[in-house]
C-alpha positions, 0 to 999 in steps of 0.5 A: 494337657497338650503334648510338648513341642519337640525341639527343631534341630540343626545338625552341625557339619560334622554330623552325617546328613543320613542322621537327619534323614533318619530323624525326619522319617520319625517326624522330627524337624531337622536341618543340616549345615550341608543343606543350609549352605553352611559348610565351613561357616564359623561356629558363631554363624552356625549358632546364629543360623540355628537361633534364627530358625528357633532350632537347637544345634547339635555338635561334636565341637564341645569346647567352642560351643560351650564358649559360645553358650557362655558368650550368648548368655553374657550378651543376653542373646538367646538361642534355642539350645546347644546339644553337644556329644562325643563322636559316636556311630549313627545308630547310637546318636539316632537313639540318643537324639530320639530320647532327647526329642521325646523327653525335652520340649523346645521351650525346655531346651531354649538357652541351655547347653545339654550333653547328649551322652546323658540321654540313654 
C-alpha cells in the first residue's frame, strides 16, 4: 500500500515563520502568511488562499475559523482542513504538528476542523 500523502500546511500570521522552517527541514510542505503577502488579511481570505493551494490552515484563532468552517460547509465550499490550537511554545507546536502530519493524510483532513492539542 502506498504511503499516505501528508497534508500541505499554511501557517496563519500568528504562528512563527521559524516553525515553518523547522517543518520544512523535516520534508513537509509549509507556507506562511508572511511569505504569501497575507499579513493582516481577513480570515476568510487566509482560508481561501490555503484552499486554493490545497493546504490546511493552522491557526490560534479558534472562534473565527470554527465559524468559517461552518460557513464553508453551509455554502458547500471545500477547504483542505483547519487545524486550531492554543498558543504554545514552538517546540510543542512543532511536536504536535509532526504528529499530525505523520498520522493524518491530506484526504483525511479535507473539510475537517481538527484540534491540534489532541496530537500528543
